[in-house]
N, C-alpha and C positions, 0 to 999 in steps of 0.2 A: 590519462585517466580523468583528469579534471574536465577536459573538454567533452569527453564522452558522457560523463555523468550530468553535465550541465544541460545536455540535450533532453534529459528526462526530468528537469526541474530541480536538480540538486544545487543548492547554494554551497558549493564545495568549500570555500574558505570558511564559511560559518560552521558547517558540520565538522570540518576537520578540527576546529577549536574544541568541540565536544569530545573529540578523540585525542586531545592533547597533542595535536600535530602528528600523530602516529599513523601515517598513510597505510602502512602494511597491516596494522591492526584494523583500520577501517575497511580495507579491502577484504580481510578475513571475515569480518562481520557481514559484509555485503554478500559474500559467498554463502554464508550460513543462512541468509535470508532466502536463498534459492531452495533450501531444503525445508523451509517452514511450511506446514500444511494448513495454516489458517486461511489462506486465500482460497484453497480448494474447498474447505469447509464452508466458507462464505458463499462461494459460487453454488454449491449443492443446496445449502439451506435456503438461499433465495429462490433457486429453481423449484424447490419443493414447498416453498411458502411456509417454512418453519421460522417464523419471525423472531422468536426468542433466541433460537440458535444463531440466526443471521445477525442479531444484535451482538451477541457474544463474539462471533468471528469478526464482524466489522470493527468492533471496538479494539480488538487485539491487532488487526491489520493496521488500523489507524495509529495505534501506539508504536508498533514496529516501524512503520514508515516515518512517523514523527521522530523517533530516536535515531533513525538512520539518515534523516534528511531527504527522504524520497518524496519531495513535495509534489511531484507530478501525480502520484497515486493519492497522496494525502488530500489534494484539492477536491477529489471526488469521494474519498473514503469518509471525510468528515460529514458532508450532507447525507451520504448513504447511511451512516451510523445514526444520524438524527431521524431519518425517515423510518428505519426499522425499529426505532425506540418508541415511537409515538403511534398511538391508535387514534383514529382508524388509519390503517395502512393504505398509502397511496401507491398501489402496485405499479402504476405508470411511472411515477417518479423513481421508485425503487429500481425498476427495470432500466430506466435511463441512466441513473447513477451507476448501477452495476455494470452496464455496458461500457461506461467511461472508465471505471476502475479496471475492468478487464483489458481494455485497450492500453491503458498506461502500465498496467502490470506486465503485460506481454512485452511492450517496448522496453520497460525497465529491466525485465528479466534478460532480454537479448543483450542489452548494454552490459549488465553485470557479467553475463557469461563470457563476453568478449574481453573482459579485463585480465 
């Protein structure tokens, strides 16, 4: 599990400390992440240029990824959150960060599903 998660930017030893060394509990929380609908809300709101909704979803995705140690997604979710928070909106930057979040989300999702 450790090696697989490290491929998507998880600092496994550090995140496991947050979960008091309980690997089974961490694995269950990762599986619940797969059911979370905030990423889909983010994707749709960015696509439809609903920036206040995009900010809400981006901020939530950022928090979830931070709590679960999903640093590969977090690396792009943080600047995406900043971009959809500030006016005027730079749609080119938003699109670029969203594309990177999507790529890492899909890669991370595949890894979690394989656990």
